[in-house]
N, C-alpha and C positions, 0 to 999 in steps of 0.2 A: 504493500500500500504506500503510495506517495504521500507527501505532506498535504497536498491539496485534497486528496481523497479523504484525509482525516480531519478536514475542516468542514463544518456545517454552517452554511449561510441561510439565515431565516428571514423570509420576506412575508410581512403581514400586509396584504393588499386589499384594495376595495375598488371595484369597477376597473376603469382604465385598462381594458383588456389588451388593446394594441401595445400600450407601453409595457405591460407585464409580459407579453409574448416576446418582445425584444429582450427584456431582462432575462427571461428563462433561456432564450437562445444563447445569450452571452455565457451564462453560467454552465449550460450544457457543454460548451466548448472548453471552458476553463477546467472543468472536471472536479469541482467541489461537490459535496453533498448538499443539495438544495432542498429546503423545505418551504413550501409556499402554502399559506392559508388565505384563501381568496373569498371575499364576500362579493358575489356576482350573480346576476340573473342570466348571464351568458357565459357559463364556465368554459374553461379550456378542456379539451378532451385529454385525459391523462394517458390514453393509449398512444397518443402522438408524441409523448415526451420520452426522453432518455431515461435509462434505469437509475441515473444518479439524481433524479428529480422526484420528490414526493409532493404531489399536488393535491390539496384538500379544499373542496368548496365548503364553506360554512357561512351561514347567514347571520351569525351572532355579532356582537359588538367587538371592538378592537380588543378589549379585555378578554372576552371569551375566546377569540381567535389566538391570543397569546397562550391561553391554557391548552388549546388544541396543539399548538406548535411544541409546547413543553413535552408532550407525550410522544413526539416523533423526531426528536433530535438524534443525530448520528455523529460518530466521530469523536475525537478527543477534545477538539476546540470548536467554539461556536461564536457567531457574531450576527447581530441584527443588521439588516440592510433595507433601504427603501426600494420600491419597485422602479423608480426612475433614476437611481444613482448606482454607481458601480465601484467595486474595489478592484485594484490591480493584483494579478496573481502573485507577482514578486513581492508586493507589499504584504499580502496575506501570509505568504511563506515566512517573511521576516518577522511578522507578529507572532506566528506559531513557534518559530524557532526561539524567539526571545522568551516566551512563556515556558517552553520546554527546558531551556537552559537556566531559567531563574524561577524555580518552584516557589520561592518566597513572594513572588509578585502575583497578585490576584488577577490583574487585568492589564492589558497593554493596548495603546493606541498608536497612531502614526500621524503623518502630515497629510494635508488636503489641498487639492486644487478645485476651483469652481468654474464651471462652464456657464457663460452668460451670453446674451445677445445684445449688441449695440447696433440698433438700426437693422441693416441687412447683413451684418457681419457677426460671426461668432468670435468670442474672446475667452481665453483661459487665463485665470488669475490665481495667485497663491492666496490662501485664506487661513485664518486661525494661526497666524505666524507666532503668536504668543505661546503656542504650545510646543515650540522648538525647545528641546532639552527639558521639558516638563517632567517632574517626578514628585510624587507624594508618597514617600517610601517609609515613613515612620512605622515601627511595629506597634505603636500606641494609637488606638482608634481615636481617642480624644484629640491627640495632636494632629492627626490627619483631618479631622473635622475642622479644627481651628484653621489649619492651613488652607482648606478649600473654601471656607465660608467667611473668613474675616475680611476686613476692609481691603487689605493689600491684594486680595485675589478677586475682588468683586467684578472686575472687568474680564476675567479669564473664562473662556468657554471650554471646559474640559470634556464635554460631549460624552459623558459616561454611558449613554444609551448605545453608542456605536463604537465601543471598544471590544476587543476579543477576550473571551473568558474560557476557562475550562468548562466543558459541556455540563458537568454536574452542577456547577454554580449557575450556569445559564438556565438550566431547568428550574432551579429554585427561584430565580429572578422572574422568569416568565409566569410561574405559578403565583408569585406576588402580584404581578400586573393583572392576572386573571381575577384576583380578589378585589380589584378596584372598579369593578363593573358598575358600582352605584355612584361613582364620582362624575360630575358633569363637565369638569374642566379638562379639555384634551391635553393640556400641558402638564397634567399631573404625572404622566408617565416619565417625562424627562426629569422632573423635579425628584420624583421617587428614585429614579436611577442614580441621580447625583448623591442623594443621602445614603441609599442602600449600599452602593459599591464602595463609597468612602468608609462606611462602617465595616464592611466585610474584610477589606484588606488593602494593601498598597497598590499603587498604579504608577505606570510610567509611560512615556511617549518616546518612541524611537524616531530618529530623523530620516525616515523613509516615507516617501509619498505612497499612500495606499488607497486613498479615497478620491474619487472624482464626483464632486457635488453637481447637482443640476439646478441652476438658478434661472432656467428658462420655463420649465413646466410649472404652472401654478399649483399650489398645494390643494389637497382635497378639502372642500368646505361643504358640509351637509348640515341639516337641521339638528342632527344628533351628534355632530362633530363641529362645534361652533368655535372656530379659531379666534373669534372676536372676544371670547370670554377668557381673558388673560388670567394667569395664576394669581397675580397680586390683587386683582379685582375680586376674583372668586374667594380668595383667602379672607379678605376684609369685609365681604358682603354679609349682612345679617341673614340674607336669604339662604346662604350655604353653610352656616355655622355647624349644623348637624353633620354635613358632609366632611367639613374640616376635622371635626372631632373623630369621625369614623376613620378618616385617612390616617391620622396620627396613631390611632390605636392599631390599625392594620400594620403600619410600619413597625411599631413596637413588637407586635406579635410575630413578625417575620424574622427576627434575629434573637440570639441568645440573651438571657436576662442582663448580663454584664454590659452588653451593647445597647439593649433596649433602654436602659436607664440614662444613656447619653442623649436620647431623643427628648431633650428638655424643651421647655417653652423658650428658653434663650436661644437654643439652636434653631428652632423653627422660625424665630424672629429674624435670625441672621439669614436663613434661607429666603425668607420673604424679602428682605432688603436687597439681596443679590438679584432675585428675579425682578423686583420692581425696577431697579436700574436698567436691566437688560430690556425689559418689556416696554418701559416708557421710551427708551431710545428707539425701539422698533416702531412704536406708535408715532413718534415724532417724525421718523423718516416717511411713513405713509402719509402723514398730514402735510409734510412739505411737498410731496408729489401732487397731492390734491389741490394745493394752493397755487400751483403754477399757472392757473388759468384754464384755458381751453385745452383739455388733455389730448383730444384728438388732433388738434392743430400742433400741439407740442410733439406728439409722436411722429407726425408727418415731417416736421422740421428736423427731428433727430434722425429719421431715416435718410433724409437728404444729406444731412451733414456727415453721416456715416460713410457716404460714397467717397468723400474727399479726406476724411480723417484716417490717419494711418494707425492701424491696430497691430500690436506686436504679433508676429507669427507664433504658432505653437512651439516651433523650434527655439525661437528667441526667449519665450517664456520659460521653457525647460532649462535653457542655458542659465537664465537668471536664478532659477530655483536651485540649480546645482552650485552656482556661485554663493548662494545663501547657505550652503553646507548641507543640502538635502540630497538623498539618493532618489533617483526616479528613472523608470524605464520608458523611454520615449516611444518605442514600438507598442508597448502595452497601453500607453496613454492614447495613442492614435486609434488603437483598436477599440478602446472604450468610447472615445468621442464619435467614431463612426457608428457605433451601436446607438448611442444616445441621440444622435441627430438624424437617424434613419426614419423616414416617413412610414 
């Protein structure tokens, strides 16, 4: 068994069948163990998929689909992925090798690039550069929590949801997410991941690009997946106080007693402060765009300007990333980009 055969990529998807088909085709060729739990009225025929793909149609909530995924994990290492974003094979191998060589590390992440569109042109940019050389490696859980949630790290996006973990630990985490089915805020999963994995053990980020983010496809927005209900608003709303209390209790029940007692009101307040800064910044960006006047006219002007504006080529971006001290496989980046931009 190769290292890639021993890695399980988990995709919790909803609708977007064409995007998901591209995603599955990519992972079939890479050779990882792929588990897809798909909420869809037009499911993909599992008979058409490779043997390394486990495809399950399930009409339940995101939480419930996480529970289904937990029962179908394979391999030694596991990682969650979006249906419209991709990981590079060399990056996944590097993450798995780091975990294997460092058994004291509970989770490992890497560096990311993002695909965006400026007018008629695609552009690749480096993102989350503050995660270069990141490590939260104390053996003491309280010290790790302080490092992750105190003021000096409020602007750091450590992305615990999308790190690689030993499969046994990933199973426990997905079962934890399954228990959050009564929570209204869609951002609760990211916040829960940040607290849970910091409690469970140390984490580190290697300086290898593994993640190609997709900033072109709009995120899923449904009546039962309201992205406008931000965590900081949900947390402070009188309407949702019973849910907040339930969430804190679920968190405490998910870990051993000596860790549960660290989930104090002071910690939760620090978590709230960090999310409030991040989410208000996001709201401000959206508001700035909406205040630019006639959005349709603005988009037309941007498209026209893109024809004369010089955008760095993919090769130039990769060269800059390498000068910044990161490892990256250009051939794999191009393969991922071709998949993500295919109609």
